[in-house]
C-alpha positions, 0 to 999 in steps of 0.5 A: 499500501505505501508503494502505490501511494508513492508512486501516485504521489510521484505520479501527480507530481510530474503532472502537475509540473508537466501541466505547469510547463504547457501553462507557461509555453501557452502563456508566451507563445501564444498570447505573446507574454514574454519579452527580450531585452533587445537594445540599450533604451532601457539601461542600466536597469533592463539590460541585452539578453534578458527575458521577462514575463509580460502582464497581458491582463493587467490594464483590462482592469486597472489604468497604466500608472506613471512609473510602469514599465510596459511592452508595446507595439511599435509605432509606424515611425518607428520604422520609418526612423530605420530603428529597425530593418528588415524586420517583421514589423508586427512582432517588434515590442518596445520595452519603455516606462510610462512618465506621462499620463493621458492630459497632462503636459510634459515638458524638459527644462535643464535635463529635467522631466516636468508634469504639468510644471513640477520637476519629476522625481526620476530615481530610475535615471542613470547617474548623470541621466538628462532629459531633452525633448518638447513641450507634449499635451498628452490625448486622452487614452495615451501615455508618454513613455521614455527610456530609462537611458534617454540618450539611447531611446527612440522613445515619445520624445521621438514617434509621440504619444502611445494609445492604450490599445497599443500597450501589451502589458505591463513587464511583470518579473525576469525568468532568465539572464536576470543580472544588470551586470553584463 
């Protein structure tokens, strides 16, 4: 009787992990719930080669918040800039941080970012990181997104505010190559 119980327990544990693997595969491959950092735009906080799960359901129930790191569908203007060539544009995703919310005005003065004329505290910027750009008022249902590495980022300063419908989801957690010391 003990052998039968142990065998049943082992099979249940194996079955659970197989189910978990299949569920993870479906989430990542079919629903698009993963992203690999491919550029320098979010350094030093997110570096090339890291892999993250993306919460693709987060903004179905809540509104995006300032400071959220999100994955977006690359805007068409991103490709016209020559940033990504010979690429299936439907598959290109960008990793950016939400800076401005609908109806707000984003401005840049003396290397700092301002929201509605108040300086934004950006603790996530690299030491000496400065922000430059033009004053923008964000339309309804849109967000102003910036990379943490402002000098290397193609973001809303270039392609404009991003519609909520182009936000794929919120960055959830790193699952591979998670060290930022690369």
